[in-house]
NUDOKE-30515 format. One record per residue (C-alpha): residue number from 1; residue in one letter; chain; x, y, z. Coordinates in Angstrom, 2 decimals. Each point is the difference from the previous one (the first is absolute). Layout:
BEGIN
PT_NUM_A_A_X_Y_Z;
...
This chain:
BEGIN
PT_1_M_A_-0.01_-0.04_-0.03;
PT_2_K_A_2.79_2.36_0.78;
PT_3_R_A_1.68_-0.51_-3.39;
PT_4_M_A_-3.25_0.56_-1.86;
PT_5_D_A_-0.67_3.12_1.95;
PT_6_L_A_3.48_1.34_-0.95;
PT_7_R_A_-0.58_-0.68_-3.67;
PT_8_M_A_-3.34_1.65_0.08;
PT_9_L_A_1.54_2.99_1.71;
PT_10_G_A_2.73_0.31_-2.68;
PT_11_L_A_-2.60_-0.19_-2.73;
PT_12_F_A_-2.03_2.64_1.73;
PT_13_V_A_3.15_2.33_0.18;
PT_14_V_A_0.77_-0.56_-3.71;
PT_15_L_A_-3.54_0.82_-1.02;
PT_16_A_A_-0.01_2.96_2.26;
PT_17_L_A_3.21_1.36_-1.52;
PT_18_S_A_-1.37_-0.55_-3.43;
PT_19_V_A_-3.09_1.99_0.84;
PT_20_V_A_2.02_2.72_1.55;
PT_21_Q_A_2.62_0.32_-2.55;
PT_22_G_A_-2.00_-0.82_-3.13;
PT_23_C_A_1.35_-1.68_-3.16;
PT_24_A_A_2.40_1.96_-2.32;
PT_25_C_A_-0.57_-0.31_-3.83;
PT_26_H_A_3.13_-0.99_-1.91;
PT_27_S_A_0.30_-0.35_-3.72;
PT_28_T_A_2.48_-0.60_-2.95;
PT_29_D_A_0.21_1.75_-3.35;
PT_30_A_A_0.21_-1.71_-3.25;
PT_31_N_A_3.78_-0.11_0.12;
PT_32_E_A_0.44_-0.68_3.72;
PT_33_V_A_0.13_-3.01_2.38;
PT_34_G_A_-0.68_0.23_3.66;
PT_35_V_A_1.56_-1.52_3.10;
PT_36_L_A_-1.55_-0.22_3.53;
PT_37_T_A_2.03_0.23_3.18;
PT_38_R_A_-1.72_-0.86_3.37;
PT_39_K_A_1.55_1.87_2.93;
PT_40_F_A_-1.87_-2.04_2.56;
PT_41_T_A_-2.90_-2.33_-0.06;
PT_42_L_A_-1.89_-2.30_2.29;
PT_43_L_A_-0.71_-2.42_-2.89;
PT_44_G_A_2.46_-0.99_-2.79;
PT_45_S_A_3.71_0.78_-0.43;
PT_46_R_A_1.71_3.36_0.49;
PT_47_G_A_2.40_1.76_-2.40;
PT_48_V_A_0.07_0.08_-3.79;
PT_49_Q_A_-2.67_-2.17_-1.52;
PT_50_S_A_1.04_-2.38_-2.72;
PT_51_E_A_-3.07_0.76_-2.10;
PT_52_T_A_0.26_2.45_-2.90;
PT_53_Y_A_-2.98_2.18_-0.91;
PT_54_A_A_-0.56_0.22_-3.73;
PT_55_P_A_-0.17_3.19_-2.04;
PT_56_G_A_-3.28_1.95_-0.43;
PT_57_A_A_-1.87_-1.24_3.16;
PT_58_T_A_-1.43_1.57_3.08;
PT_59_Y_A_0.03_-1.58_3.48;
PT_60_F_A_-2.02_1.12_3.10;
PT_61_F_A_0.95_-2.21_2.90;
PT_62_F_A_3.29_1.43_1.47;
PT_63_P_A_0.03_1.74_3.33;
PT_64_P_A_2.09_3.10_-0.42;
PT_65_F_A_1.94_0.00_3.23;
PT_66_S_A_0.92_-3.57_0.14;
PT_67_T_A_1.07_-0.47_-3.68;
PT_68_D_A_2.18_1.71_-2.63;
PT_69_W_A_-0.78_0.12_-3.74;
PT_70_T_A_2.82_0.15_-2.58;
PT_71_T_A_-0.34_0.30_-3.77;
PT_72_F_A_2.76_-0.51_-2.78;
PT_73_E_A_-0.25_1.08_-3.65;
PT_74_T_A_0.15_-2.96_-2.37;
PT_75_K_A_0.48_2.03_-3.26;
PT_76_L_A_3.43_0.29_-1.53;
PT_77_Q_A_2.41_2.40_1.72;
PT_78_N_A_2.92_1.77_-1.63;
PT_79_L_A_3.08_0.80_2.19;
PT_80_R_A_2.03_2.69_-1.92;
PT_81_M_A_3.51_0.63_1.16;
PT_82_R_A_1.56_2.83_-2.21;
PT_83_A_A_2.27_2.94_0.09;
PT_84_K_A_-1.75_3.33_0.66;
PT_85_A_A_-0.37_2.35_-2.82;
PT_86_E_A_1.72_3.35_-0.13;
PT_87_N_A_-1.63_2.47_2.46;
PT_88_E_A_-2.06_-2.85_1.46;
PT_89_K_A_-0.34_-0.15_3.78;
PT_90_G_A_0.75_-3.19_1.91;
PT_91_R_A_2.67_-2.45_-0.01;
PT_92_T_A_1.59_-2.08_-2.81;
PT_93_D_A_-1.31_-3.52_0.13;
PT_94_D_A_1.75_-1.76_-2.95;
PT_95_I_A_2.11_-3.17_0.64;
PT_96_E_A_3.78_0.61_0.03;
PT_97_F_A_2.58_-2.65_-0.33;
PT_98_K_A_3.28_-1.03_-1.75;
PT_99_T_A_0.39_-2.12_-3.20;
PT_100_V_A_2.28_-2.86_-0.28;
PT_101_D_A_2.66_2.20_-1.56;
PT_102_G_A_-0.25_2.47_2.84;
PT_103_N_A_-2.03_2.94_-1.33;
PT_104_D_A_-2.58_1.76_2.11;
PT_105_I_A_-3.50_-0.10_-1.52;
PT_106_A_A_-3.53_1.03_1.17;
PT_107_V_A_-3.17_-1.54_-1.47;
PT_108_D_A_-3.66_0.91_0.28;
PT_109_V_A_-2.02_-3.02_0.93;
PT_110_T_A_-3.74_-0.78_0.02;
PT_111_V_A_-1.35_-3.05_1.73;
PT_112_A_A_-3.60_-1.14_-0.74;
PT_113_W_A_-1.39_-2.03_2.99;
PT_114_R_A_-3.21_-1.02_1.73;
PT_115_I_A_-1.23_-1.50_3.25;
PT_116_D_A_-0.96_-3.71_0.03;
PT_117_P_A_-3.51_0.06_1.54;
PT_118_A_A_0.50_-3.41_1.63;
PT_119_K_A_3.18_1.32_1.80;
PT_120_A_A_-1.78_3.16_1.37;
PT_121_P_A_-0.25_-1.31_3.55;
PT_122_H_A_3.68_-0.83_-0.01;
PT_123_L_A_0.85_3.53_-1.10;
PT_124_V_A_-2.13_1.38_2.93;
PT_125_Q_A_1.63_-2.16_2.44;
PT_126_K_A_3.67_0.23_-1.26;
PT_127_V_A_0.52_3.14_-2.16;
PT_128_A_A_-2.54_2.92_0.02;
PT_129_R_A_-3.56_0.99_0.12;
PT_130_S_A_-0.37_1.96_-3.21;
PT_131_T_A_1.11_-0.35_-3.65;
PT_132_L_A_2.30_3.04_0.33;
PT_133_D_A_1.72_-1.46_2.98;
PT_134_V_A_0.52_-3.20_-1.85;
PT_135_E_A_1.77_1.88_-2.79;
PT_136_N_A_2.19_2.10_2.35;
PT_137_R_A_0.83_-2.71_2.48;
PT_138_L_A_0.30_-3.06_-2.28;
PT_139_V_A_-0.07_0.66_-3.76;
PT_140_R_A_2.28_3.01_-0.22;
PT_141_P_A_2.91_-1.35_2.18;
PT_142_A_A_-0.07_-3.34_-1.69;
PT_143_T_A_0.04_1.68_-3.44;
PT_144_R_A_2.89_2.22_0.59;
PT_145_A_A_2.14_-2.92_1.31;
PT_146_L_A_-0.87_-2.72_-2.47;
PT_147_V_A_-0.15_2.19_-3.12;
PT_148_R_A_3.67_1.03_0.79;
PT_149_D_A_0.85_-3.62_0.29;
PT_150_A_A_-1.52_-0.77_-3.42;
PT_151_L_A_1.67_3.00_-1.78;
PT_152_N_A_3.43_0.18_1.45;
PT_153_V_A_1.09_-3.06_-2.04;
PT_154_L_A_-0.29_2.06_-3.23;
PT_155_R_A_2.75_1.87_-1.78;
PT_156_S_A_-0.38_3.67_-0.71;
PT_157_E_A_-0.58_-0.57_-3.75;
PT_158_D_A_-2.64_-2.55_0.69;
PT_159_F_A_-2.45_2.76_0.97;
PT_160_Y_A_0.04_1.02_-3.65;
PT_161_T_A_-1.13_-3.44_-1.11;
PT_162_A_A_-3.77_-0.39_0.35;
PT_163_D_A_0.07_-3.91_0.31;
PT_164_K_A_2.43_0.11_2.86;
PT_165_R_A_-1.95_2.66_1.88;
PT_166_F_A_-3.25_-1.96_-0.46;
PT_167_A_A_1.76_-3.23_1.26;
PT_168_A_A_1.22_1.84_3.09;
PT_169_A_A_-3.35_1.39_0.77;
PT_170_E_A_-1.66_-3.42_-0.26;
PT_171_N_A_2.73_-1.36_2.38;
PT_172_A_A_-0.81_2.87_2.45;
PT_173_R_A_-3.77_-0.97_-0.25;
PT_174_K_A_0.84_-3.65_0.88;
PT_175_L_A_2.04_0.98_2.94;
PT_176_L_A_-2.79_2.24_1.41;
PT_177_E_A_-2.68_-2.71_-0.70;
PT_178_D_A_2.06_-2.51_2.02;
PT_179_A_A_0.40_2.44_2.87;
PT_180_L_A_-3.42_1.65_0.06;
PT_181_K_A_-2.50_-2.66_-1.11;
PT_182_P_A_0.19_-1.81_3.46;
PT_183_E_A_-0.83_3.24_1.63;
PT_184_G_A_-3.11_0.57_-2.01;
PT_185_V_A_1.35_2.30_-2.82;
PT_186_I_A_-0.06_-1.05_-3.66;
PT_187_V_A_2.53_1.77_-2.34;
PT_188_E_A_-1.34_0.27_-3.49;
PT_189_Q_A_2.81_1.90_-1.73;
PT_190_V_A_3.20_1.95_0.45;
PT_191_I_A_0.61_2.72_-2.47;
PT_192_L_A_3.53_1.64_-0.52;
PT_193_Q_A_-0.37_3.52_-1.28;
PT_194_E_A_2.47_2.79_-0.55;
PT_195_H_A_3.63_-0.58_1.18;
PT_196_R_A_2.79_2.48_0.70;
PT_197_F_A_3.78_-0.47_0.12;
PT_198_N_A_2.62_2.52_0.98;
PT_199_P_A_-0.30_2.73_-2.65;
PT_200_E_A_3.58_-0.52_-1.35;
PT_201_Y_A_-0.38_-3.75_-0.27;
PT_202_E_A_-3.42_0.35_-1.58;
PT_203_K_A_1.57_2.23_-2.62;
PT_204_V_A_2.65_-2.60_-0.78;
PT_205_I_A_-2.62_-2.75_-0.17;
PT_206_R_A_-2.26_2.16_-2.24;
PT_207_E_A_2.85_0.70_-2.41;
PT_208_K_A_0.99_-3.68_-0.07;
PT_209_K_A_-3.56_-1.00_-0.77;
PT_210_L_A_-0.27_2.63_-2.79;
PT_211_A_A_3.23_-1.30_-1.48;
PT_212_E_A_-1.33_-3.63_0.06;
PT_213_Q_A_-3.17_1.08_-1.51;
PT_214_M_A_1.84_1.83_-2.72;
PT_215_A_A_2.25_-3.02_-0.67;
PT_216_E_A_-3.09_-2.22_-0.19;
PT_217_K_A_-1.70_2.47_-2.34;
PT_218_L_A_3.12_-0.08_-2.28;
PT_219_R_A_0.15_-3.75_0.10;
PT_220_S_A_-3.77_-0.12_-0.91;
PT_221_E_A_0.57_2.48_-2.80;
PT_222_A_A_3.04_-2.03_-1.34;
PT_223_Q_A_-1.99_-3.14_0.12;
PT_224_A_A_-2.91_1.62_-1.78;
PT_225_A_A_2.42_1.32_-2.68;
PT_226_A_A_1.36_-3.48_-0.38;
PT_227_E_A_-3.37_-1.46_-0.42;
PT_228_E_A_-0.92_2.73_-2.45;
PT_229_S_A_3.10_-0.77_-2.06;
PT_230_K_A_-0.79_-3.66_0.14;
PT_231_R_A_-3.52_0.70_-1.26;
PT_232_N_A_1.35_2.23_-2.77;
PT_233_L_A_2.55_-2.72_-1.02;
PT_234_E_A_-2.82_-2.58_-0.12;
PT_235_S_A_-2.07_2.37_-2.03;
PT_236_A_A_2.79_0.64_-2.40;
PT_237_K_A_0.61_-3.68_-0.38;
PT_238_G_A_-3.64_-0.50_-0.77;
PT_239_T_A_0.07_2.77_-2.61;
PT_240_V_A_3.09_-1.38_-1.62;
PT_241_S_A_-1.47_-3.55_0.03;
PT_242_Q_A_-3.12_1.35_-1.56;
PT_243_K_A_1.86_1.83_-2.77;
PT_244_L_A_2.24_-3.02_-0.74;
PT_245_A_A_-3.17_-2.20_-0.23;
PT_246_Q_A_-1.53_2.54_-2.37;
PT_247_A_A_3.09_0.21_-2.21;
PT_248_Q_A_0.31_-3.79_-0.05;
PT_249_G_A_-3.66_-0.07_-1.13;
PT_250_E_A_0.61_2.47_-2.62;
PT_251_L_A_3.11_-1.90_-1.13;
PT_252_E_A_-1.86_-3.21_-0.20;
PT_253_Q_A_-2.80_1.74_-1.96;
PT_254_T_A_2.51_1.51_-2.41;
PT_255_K_A_1.63_-3.36_-0.51;
PT_256_L_A_-3.39_-1.69_-0.73;
PT_257_T_A_-0.86_2.82_-2.47;
PT_258_A_A_3.39_-0.39_-1.63;
PT_259_D_A_-0.26_-3.73_-0.23;
PT_260_A_A_-3.48_0.26_-1.56;
PT_261_E_A_1.24_2.58_-2.52;
PT_262_L_A_2.98_-2.25_-0.84;
PT_263_V_A_-2.32_-2.94_-0.54;
PT_264_R_A_-2.37_2.09_-2.12;
PT_265_A_A_2.94_1.42_-2.15;
PT_266_T_A_1.59_-3.45_-0.30;
PT_267_N_A_-3.24_-1.50_-1.09;
PT_268_E_A_-0.57_2.89_-2.53;
PT_269_A_A_3.55_-0.35_-1.39;
PT_270_T_A_-0.38_-3.77_-0.29;
PT_271_A_A_-3.26_0.48_-1.93;
PT_272_I_A_1.57_2.64_-2.32;
PT_273_L_A_2.97_-2.36_-0.58;
PT_274_K_A_-2.24_-2.94_-0.78;
PT_275_E_A_-2.02_2.25_-2.43;
PT_276_A_A_3.13_1.18_-1.72;
PT_277_E_A_1.35_-3.56_-0.32;
PT_278_A_A_-3.30_-1.08_-1.49;
PT_279_K_A_0.04_2.85_-2.51;
PT_280_S_A_3.65_-0.66_-0.87;
PT_281_K_A_-0.81_-3.69_-0.58;
PT_282_G_A_-2.96_0.99_-2.14;
PT_283_I_A_2.11_2.30_-2.16;
PT_284_A_A_2.65_-2.63_-0.31;
PT_285_K_A_-2.55_-2.46_-1.13;
PT_286_E_A_-1.35_2.58_-2.46;
PT_287_N_A_3.50_0.66_-1.34;
PT_288_E_A_0.54_-3.67_-0.48;
PT_289_A_A_-3.21_-0.28_-1.79;
PT_290_L_A_0.84_2.99_-2.23;
PT_291_A_A_3.41_-1.37_-0.77;
PT_292_G_A_-1.50_-3.09_-1.67;
PT_293_A_A_-1.83_-0.45_-3.34;
PT_294_G_A_-3.23_0.97_1.50;
PT_295_G_A_1.48_3.22_1.18;
PT_296_R_A_1.21_0.84_-3.49;
PT_297_T_A_-3.31_-0.84_-1.44;
PT_298_M_A_-1.67_2.28_2.56;
PT_299_V_A_2.41_2.76_-0.78;
PT_300_K_A_-0.70_-0.26_-3.65;
PT_301_L_A_-3.71_-0.01_0.66;
PT_302_R_A_0.34_3.21_2.14;
PT_303_I_A_2.14_1.66_-2.73;
PT_304_A_A_-2.47_-1.03_-2.64;
PT_305_E_A_-2.79_1.48_2.12;
PT_306_A_A_2.10_3.09_0.32;
PT_307_L_A_0.67_0.34_-3.70;
PT_308_Q_A_-3.60_-0.78_-0.93;
PT_309_G_A_-1.38_2.82_-2.16;
PT_310_K_A_3.33_1.78_-0.48;
PT_311_Q_A_1.60_0.49_-3.49;
PT_312_I_A_3.25_-1.73_-0.73;
PT_313_I_A_2.44_1.62_-2.51;
PT_314_F_A_2.98_-1.75_-1.51;
PT_315_M_A_3.01_2.20_-0.81;
PT_316_P_A_2.56_-0.86_-2.59;
PT_317_S_A_3.56_-0.42_1.07;
PT_318_G_A_3.33_0.11_-1.92;
PT_319_R_A_2.08_2.76_-1.46;
PT_320_S_A_-1.71_0.41_-3.25;
PT_321_G_A_-3.46_-0.68_1.30;
PT_322_A_A_-0.60_-2.39_-2.79;
PT_323_T_A_0.47_-3.05_1.94;
PT_324_L_A_-2.92_-1.05_2.17;
PT_325_Q_A_1.23_-1.98_2.89;
PT_326_T_A_-2.44_-2.15_1.95;
PT_327_M_A_-0.21_-0.01_3.79;
PT_328_D_A_-1.08_-2.80_2.39;
PT_329_M_A_-2.77_1.63_2.01;
PT_330_N_A_-0.53_-2.99_2.05;
PT_331_Q_A_3.51_0.13_1.29;
PT_332_I_A_-0.23_3.72_0.66;
PT_333_L_A_-3.21_-0.35_1.88;
PT_334_T_A_1.42_-2.96_2.03;
PT_335_Q_A_3.11_2.00_1.04;
PT_336_Y_A_-2.10_3.06_0.86;
PT_337_S_A_-2.52_-1.98_2.02;
PT_338_A_A_2.73_-1.80_1.92;
PT_339_A_A_1.81_3.24_0.88;
PT_340_K_A_-3.26_1.61_1.06;
PT_341_V_A_-0.92_-2.93_2.29;
PT_342_T_A_3.52_-0.03_1.56;
PT_343_Q_A_-0.29_3.84_0.64;
PT_344_N_A_-3.39_-0.47_1.66;
PT_345_A_A_1.19_-2.82_2.19;
PT_346_S_A_2.94_2.06_1.13;
PT_347_A_A_-2.17_2.93_0.85;
PT_348_S_A_-2.30_-2.31_2.02;
PT_349_N_A_2.91_-1.49_1.99;
PT_350_S_A_1.37_3.50_0.74;
PT_351_G_A_-3.47_1.06_1.37;
PT_352_Q_A_-0.10_-2.95_2.29;
C-alpha cells in the first residue's frame, strides 16, 4: 500500500506540474530536424533523446522548463575561406601553406557540407546546439587542417594544372569525409579557387607558362604546316597522276587512230595496186593479141574504115615523070598500122 501511494503521489505531482507549467509548442521547418533534451523527468530517461524529429512537423507535448528543443538545418551549407578584398573589413581567412618545393602559397577554399539528420542527437550531445556552432567548432577547424594536408604535397607549378588541382581537392574531400562523417557532418565537395604565390615567384611562373604556351603554339603551327605540305604534296601527286593518265589515254587514242589510218591506207594501196596489175595484164594481153594475125587484120579493118569515102591519088615517080612506078599499098598500110598501134600502146603504158 505504501508503494502504491508513493506512485500515485508522483503521478499527481507530474500532472500538477503539467497543469501549472503548460505544454510548449515546438516545430521544425522544411529544412530542419529537431532534437529533444530532457533536463529532469519522473518518467523516461534524462538527457539528449535519441529520437530525431523530422522536417516540417509541429509537436505540442514538451514542458518548457524541463526540456530543451534544438534544431539543425539539413540543407547544403557553404563554408567559404578566402582572402579579404581590398578595403574590406575583417580578417583574411584563406588557407596558407608551403608547397613541396618550399614556396609560400595561399588558396581560397569553399567546402560544401550538410548535417546528417540521423546524427543530430550526437551533434547536440558532443559538438554544438546550432548549425553555425557546428560549422565554427567542427567543420572549419577540420577543413583548415586537412585541406593543408591534401595540398602541401603539390609542387608550385601543379597549381597551374587543372587536373592536379581537381585531384588534390578530391583528396581533401575524402579526408574531411573520413573525419567528419562519424560526427554527423557529410562533406559534399571541396572547391579550390584563386591561389596566390609570392609576387616575384608568381611573375617567374607566369613568364615560364607563357613561354611554354608559345612553344606549344609554335609546335602546333609547325605540325599544321607539315600537315598542309603533306596535303599539298598528295594533291600535286593526284594532279600529276590525273594528267599522266589523261596523256596516256590520248596517246592510246592517237595510236589507235594512226593504226586505223594505216590499215585503211594499206588496204587502199593494195586495191590500187591490184587494179593496176589487172589493167597491165589486160593491156599486155591486148598487145599480144594485136601483134598476131588477128591484130593485123583488125588494124587493116580500122584503116579501111578510116579511109572509107576518101579519095586516093597516085603520084608518078621518077626523074622524067614518064615512068609510072607501082606501090604496094597493103605493105604501106600494114607498116603504118603497126607503128600506130605501138605508139598507142606506149602512150597507154606511160599513163599507167
